[in-house]
LOVEXMAR-867895 format. One record per residue (C-alpha): residue number from 0; residue in one letter; y, x, z. Coordinates in Angstrom, 3 decimals, always signed. Each point is the difference from the previous one (the first is absolute). Layout:
<recs>
k NUM	r A	y Y	x X	z Z
...
</recs>
This chain:
<recs>
k 0	r M	y +0.000	x +0.000	z +0.000
k 1	r D	y +2.374	x +2.878	z +0.725
k 2	r L	y -0.530	x +1.454	z -3.478
k 3	r L	y +0.818	x -3.351	z -1.592
k 4	r Y	y +3.160	x -0.229	z +2.134
k 5	r V	y +1.092	x +3.486	z -1.103
k 6	r L	y -0.633	x -0.754	z -3.685
k 7	r V	y +1.806	x -3.352	z +0.034
k 8	r L	y +2.938	x +1.321	z +2.024
k 9	r G	y +0.173	x +3.078	z -2.235
k 10	r A	y +0.045	x -2.143	z -3.139
k 11	r V	y +2.767	x -2.220	z +1.359
k 12	r V	y +2.102	x +2.924	z +1.236
k 13	r G	y -0.430	x +1.903	z -3.275
k 14	r W	y +0.992	x -3.079	z -1.975
k 15	r I	y +3.108	x -0.550	z +2.149
k 16	r A	y +1.015	x +3.666	z -0.278
k 17	r G	y -0.546	x -0.100	z -3.773
k 18	r R	y +2.122	x -3.132	z -0.336
k 19	r L	y +2.796	x +1.573	z +2.027
k 20	r T	y -0.011	x +3.319	z -1.859
k 21	r R	y -1.107	x -0.847	z -3.544
k 22	r G	y +0.340	x -3.753	z -0.270
k 23	r E	y -3.773	x -0.399	z -0.448
k 24	r G	y -3.212	x +1.053	z +1.712
k 25	r F	y -2.096	x +3.041	z -0.854
k 26	r G	y -3.316	x -1.768	z -0.591
k 27	r L	y -2.611	x -0.818	z +2.634
k 28	r L	y -1.454	x +3.462	z +0.595
k 29	r K	y +3.360	x +1.791	z +0.066
k 30	r N	y +1.454	x -2.745	z +2.208
k 31	r I	y -2.796	x +0.589	z +2.501
k 32	r L	y +0.477	x +3.779	z -0.094
k 33	r V	y +3.783	x -0.255	z +0.383
k 34	r G	y -0.448	x -2.505	z +2.829
k 35	r I	y -2.465	x +2.196	z +1.878
k 36	r A	y +2.215	x +3.065	z -0.460
k 37	r G	y +2.931	x -2.093	z +1.191
k 38	r A	y -1.897	x -1.041	z +3.097
k 39	r V	y -0.753	x +3.645	z +0.809
k 40	r V	y +3.628	x +1.015	z -0.508
k 41	r G	y +1.147	x -3.055	z +1.944
k 42	r R	y -2.170	x +0.980	z +2.979
k 43	r F	y +1.862	x +3.303	z +0.272
k 44	r V	y +3.508	x -1.170	z -0.917
k 45	r G	y -0.085	x -3.466	z +1.574
k 46	r P	y +0.328	x +0.947	z +3.673
k 47	r A	y +2.827	x +2.411	z -0.846
k 48	r V	y +2.102	x -2.821	z -1.465
k 49	r G	y -1.038	x -2.684	z +2.472
k 50	r L	y -2.753	x -1.702	z -1.999
k 51	r E	y -2.941	x -0.211	z +2.360
k 52	r S	y -3.296	x -1.221	z -1.404
k 53	r G	y -1.805	x -3.045	z +1.327
k 54	r G	y -0.694	x -3.305	z -1.651
k 55	r L	y -0.223	x -0.868	z -3.658
k 56	r V	y +3.717	x -0.327	z -0.717
k 57	r R	y +0.934	x +3.241	z +1.749
k 58	r N	y -2.798	x +1.867	z -1.771
k 59	r L	y +1.150	x -1.452	z -3.313
k 60	r V	y +3.626	x +1.055	z +0.571
k 61	r Q	y -0.962	x +3.449	z +1.277
k 62	r A	y -2.362	x +0.639	z -2.926
k 63	r T	y +2.560	x -1.270	z -2.536
k 64	r V	y +2.689	x +2.314	z +1.364
k 65	r G	y -2.528	x +2.834	z -0.075
k 66	r A	y -0.957	x -0.839	z -3.597
k 67	r L	y +3.647	x +0.035	z -1.076
k 68	r I	y +0.458	x +3.403	z +1.626
k 69	r F	y -3.230	x +1.212	z -1.632
k 70	r L	y +1.157	x -1.155	z -3.449
k 71	r L	y +3.418	x +1.587	z +0.505
k 72	r V	y -1.518	x +3.360	z +0.935
k 73	r L	y -2.551	x -0.264	z -2.807
k 74	r G	y +2.822	x -0.698	z -2.450
k 75	r F	y +1.816	x +3.154	z +1.058
k 76	r F	y -3.077	x +2.154	z -0.545
k 77	r T	y -1.045	x -1.541	z -3.314
k 78	r G	y +3.514	x -0.443	z -1.375
k 79	r K	y -0.768	x -3.567	z -1.068
k 80	r R	y +3.090	x -1.801	z +1.174
k 81	r K	y +1.569	x -2.832	z -1.871
k 82	r R	y +3.521	x +0.713	z -1.039
k 83	r K	y +2.357	x -2.686	z -1.123
k 84	r K	y +1.331	x +0.426	z -3.478
k 85	r R	y +3.754	x -0.049	z -0.288
k 86	r K	y +1.657	x -2.201	z -2.534
k 87	r A	y +2.279	x +1.833	z -2.382
</recs>
C-alpha cells in the first residue's frame, strides 16, 4: 500500500510541477520520477522553510515545492530553460 501511495502522490506532484513550469505534464513515468525527487528534496528543504510533513495535504505541498526546486536546479544544469521571445 505504501508503494501505491508513493506512486500516486509522485504522479500528482509531478503533474502539478509540470503544469506550473511548462504548462503541461511530463508523461506518467516522468511525472512519477519528478514527484519522487520532489518529495526527497522537500524532506530536506521543507523544515528549513517551515513546511513540516504530516498528512496528505502537507505532504503534497512539501513534495510540490521540492519538485519545483528540483526542476529549477535541473534546468540550470541542463541549460533547458524557456526564454520568452521579445517582440520586435
